[in-house]
C-alpha positions in Angstrom: -26.5 -3.5 -6.0 -23.2 -3.4 -7.9 -21.0 -6.9 -9.1 -17.4 -5.9 -9.4 -15.5 -9.1 -10.8 -11.6 -9.5 -11.8 -8.8 -11.0 -10.6 -7.1 -11.6 -7.2 -5.2 -9.0 -6.4 -6.5 -6.6 -9.7 -7.7 -3.7 -7.6 -10.9 -4.9 -7.3 -11.3 -3.4 -3.6 -9.5 0.2 -4.4 -11.3 0.8 -7.2 -14.7 0.7 -4.7 -12.9 2.6 -2.3 -12.3 5.1 -5.0 -15.4 5.2 -7.2 -18.3 4.9 -4.6 -16.2 6.3 -1.3 -16.5 3.1 1.0 -14.1 2.5 3.6 -12.3 -0.7 4.9 -14.7 -0.5 7.7 -17.7 -0.8 5.4 -16.3 -3.9 4.0 -17.2 -7.5 5.0 -14.6 -9.7 4.3 -16.5 -12.9 3.3 -19.1 -12.4 5.2 -22.9 -12.0 5.7 -23.4 -9.2 8.1 -25.1 -5.3 8.0 -21.7 -3.9 6.1 -22.8 -2.4 2.5 -20.0 -4.5 1.0 -19.5 -8.3 0.6 -15.5 -9.1 -1.0 -14.0 -12.2 -1.0 -17.8 -13.5 -1.8 -15.4 -16.6 -3.7 -14.9 -17.5 0.2 -17.9 -17.4 1.4 -19.6 -19.7 -0.9 -16.7 -21.7 -0.1 -17.8 -21.4 3.9 -21.1 -22.0 2.7 -21.2 -24.8 0.0 -24.4 -26.6 1.5 -26.4 -23.3 1.7 -25.1 -21.7 -1.5 -29.1 -21.5 -2.8 -29.9 -19.0 0.1 -27.2 -16.5 -0.8 -28.5 -14.6 -3.3 -31.2 -12.7 -1.9 -28.9 -11.3 1.3 -26.5 -10.5 -1.7 -29.4 -8.3 -3.6 -29.4 -6.0 -0.5 -26.0 -5.3 -0.5 -24.5 -2.1 -2.7 -21.5 -4.0 -3.7 -20.5 -7.2 -3.8 -17.2 -8.1 -5.0 -15.5 -11.3 -6.2 -12.4 -13.0 -7.4 -12.7 -14.2 -11.1 -12.4 -18.3 -10.4 -14.0 -19.4 -13.9 -10.7 -19.7 -15.8 -7.4 -21.5 -15.4 -6.8 -25.4 -14.7 -9.9 -26.7 -13.5 -8.8 -28.2 -9.6 -8.6 -32.0 -9.3 -10.2 -31.7 -5.8 -13.8 -32.3 -6.1 -14.6 -29.7 -3.1 -12.9 -27.1 -5.0 -14.4 -28.0 -8.6 -17.6 -27.2 -7.0 -17.1 -24.2 -4.7 -15.6 -23.2 -8.3 -19.0 -24.0 -9.8 -21.1 -22.4 -7.2 -19.2 -19.4 -7.2 -19.7 -19.0 -10.9 -23.5 -19.6 -10.8 -24.1 -17.2 -8.3 -22.1 -14.8 -9.8 -24.9 -15.2 -12.9 -27.6 -14.7 -10.5 -26.2 -11.6 -9.4 -24.9 -10.6 -12.6 -28.5 -11.1 -13.8 -30.5 -8.8 -10.8 -27.0 -5.7 -10.7 -27.9 -3.2 -11.6 -24.6 -2.3 -12.9 -21.5 -5.0 -13.5 -17.6 -4.2 -13.9 -14.4 -6.0 -14.3 -11.8 -4.7 -13.1 -8.2 -5.7 -14.6 -5.0 -4.5 -13.6 -6.7 -1.8 -12.0 -8.6 -0.7 -15.1 -12.7 -1.0 -14.8 -14.6 -1.9 -17.5 -18.3 -1.9 -17.4 -19.8 -4.7 -18.7 -23.8 -4.1 -17.8 -25.2 -1.1 -17.1 
């Protein structure tokens, strides 16, 4: 599994399509299904806060997981938003530990930070 992280609208999906040959049809938007790529992981976590621990094994079976960086900036006042942010961060740590490669995208420029 390859983890791709970066800020909102930083070019993560375009990079995955260009670099690995996936198409929009190969990408699931915040959903776990048969497609090889999951993007908007942070939205999947927010929708699955009660069962976040069960996401890691399923995500490790994907070819690519794409997530917005959520750990920087102003900490949300809303308790649920803070919980989702923390859960996303912890899940990304688990994914990064097991990933064969971790790539951070900034302004469309990839930086391999693991692998």
